[in-house]
C-alpha positions in Angstrom: 1.0 10.8 -12.1 3.5 8.2 -11.0 1.8 7.9 -7.7 -1.6 7.3 -9.3 -0.2 4.7 -11.6 1.6 2.9 -8.8 -1.6 2.9 -6.7 -3.6 1.6 -9.7 -1.1 -1.1 -10.5 -1.1 -2.3 -6.8 -4.9 -2.3 -6.9 -4.9 -4.3 -10.1 -2.8 -7.0 -8.4 -5.5 -7.4 -5.8 -8.2 -7.7 -8.4 -6.5 -10.3 -10.6 -8.7 -13.5 -11.0 -6.1 -15.7 -9.3 -6.1 -13.5 -6.2 -9.9 -13.3 -5.8 -11.9 -15.6 -3.6 -15.5 -16.0 -2.7 -15.1 -14.0 0.5 -14.9 -10.3 0.6 -11.3 -9.0 1.0 -8.7 -10.8 3.0 -10.5 -10.6 6.3 -11.6 -14.2 6.8 -12.0 -14.8 10.5 -12.9 -18.2 11.9 -12.3 -19.9 8.6 -11.8 -23.7 8.4 -8.7 -25.1 6.7 -8.0 -22.9 3.7 -7.7 -24.6 0.2 -4.2 -25.2 -0.9 -2.4 -22.0 -1.8 -5.1 -19.8 -0.1 -2.8 -18.9 2.8 -0.1 -17.7 0.4 -2.7 -15.7 -1.6 -3.9 -14.1 1.6 -0.4 -13.2 2.7 0.3 -11.7 -0.7 -2.9 -9.7 -0.6 -2.3 -8.5 2.9 1.2 -7.4 1.9 -0.1 -5.5 -1.1 -2.8 -3.8 1.0 -0.1 -2.8 3.5 2.0 -1.3 0.7 -1.0 0.7 -0.5 -1.6 2.0 3.1 2.1 3.0 3.4 2.1 4.6 0.0 -0.9 6.6 1.1 1.0 7.9 4.1 4.0 8.7 1.9 2.1 10.3 -1.0 -1.2 11.6 0.3 -1.0 12.1 4.0 -0.5 15.9 4.7 2.4 15.3 7.0 1.2 17.5 9.9 3.6 17.0 12.7 1.0 16.3 15.3 -0.7 13.1 16.3 -4.0 15.1 16.6 -4.2 15.9 12.9 -7.1 14.2 11.3 -5.1 12.6 8.5 -2.6 11.1 11.1 -5.5 9.6 13.0 -7.2 8.2 9.9 -4.0 6.7 8.7 -3.4 5.2 12.1 -6.9 3.8 12.3 -6.6 2.2 8.8 -3.3 0.6 9.8 -4.7 -0.7 13.1 -7.8 -2.1 11.4 -5.6 -3.8 8.8 -3.4 -5.3 11.4 -6.3 -6.5 13.5 -7.8 -8.2 10.5 -4.9 -9.9 8.8 -2.5 -10.7 11.6 0.7 -10.9 9.5 3.8 -11.8 11.5 6.4 -9.1 12.2 8.8 -10.4 9.6 6.2 -10.1 6.8 5.3 -6.5 7.9 9.0 -5.5 8.1 9.6 -7.0 4.6 6.5 -5.2 3.2 7.6 -1.9 4.7 11.1 -2.3 3.3 9.7 -3.2 -0.2 7.3 -0.1 0.0 10.3 2.2 0.6 11.9 1.0 -2.6 8.9 2.3 -4.6 8.9 5.8 -3.0 10.1 8.9 -4.8 13.2 10.4 -3.2 11.0 13.1 -1.6 8.5 10.6 -0.2 11.4 8.5 1.2 12.8 11.6 2.9 9.5 12.6 4.4 8.2 9.2 5.3 10.0 8.7 8.7 8.6 11.9 10.1 5.1 11.1 8.7 5.3 7.6 10.2 6.3 9.2 13.6 3.1 11.3 13.7 1.0 8.3 12.6 2.6 6.2 15.3 1.8 8.8 18.0 -1.8 8.9 16.7 -2.0 5.1 16.8 -0.7 5.1 20.4 -3.3 7.7 21.4 -6.1 5.9 19.6 -5.2 2.5 21.1 -4.7 3.8 24.6 -8.3 5.1 24.8 -10.1 1.9 24.1 -13.1 2.5 26.3 -16.3 4.3 25.2 -17.3 5.0 21.6 -14.9 4.7 18.6 -13.1 7.9 17.7 -14.7 10.2 15.2 -12.7 10.0 12.1 -14.2 12.0 9.3 -14.1 9.8 6.2 -13.1 6.6 7.9 -15.1 4.3 10.1 -13.1 2.0 12.4 -13.8 -1.7 11.8 -12.1 -3.4 14.8 -12.4 -0.9 17.6 -11.1 -1.0 20.3 -7.4 -1.5 19.3 -5.0 -2.8 21.9 -1.8 -0.9 22.7 0.1 -4.1 22.5 -1.0 -4.7 18.9 -0.3 -1.1 18.0 3.2 -1.4 19.4 3.8 -4.7 17.6 2.6 -3.3 14.3 4.6 -0.1 14.5 7.8 -1.9 15.8 7.7 -4.1 12.6 7.1 -1.0 10.4 10.0 0.8 11.9 12.1 -2.3 11.5 11.5 -1.9 7.7 13.0 1.5 8.0 15.9 0.2 9.9 14.9 2.1 13.0 13.7 1.3 16.5 10.2 2.2 17.7 10.3 5.7 19.2 8.6 6.5 22.5 5.2 8.1 21.7 
């Protein structure tokens, strides 16, 4: 129940009138100069969205210890799409990951590093095979395929920084 309430409260923050804009979500590419305060709202929205993705890994992701599990690949694809779209700097990603950890239950916090490891390995595999058709992920359609290995490494390095760990070799 706590997990559902936390997810709903984070979603409500995204839907508040002050955080809404005329464009869908926070994925504004090729935009001209944003209105005053828009950049801060986008950063806040991107951080909230990242926290929801990390909470999903902690609470919902089945935790299979293989990068080939469907849920690891889907979680990796969502994170890679998010990173491709918002381009938050490493410091913001690290701070968001650190903040997310504070909201985890003790059990989620205990399991999260191992779950992130399998999602990282899946992201590495997905970003290393960037030729051909996008991967088949049942229930998730990639938005920014192909993903670059450099961007995957940068994203996960920042996420692991939030855990106080170094990026492991895939």
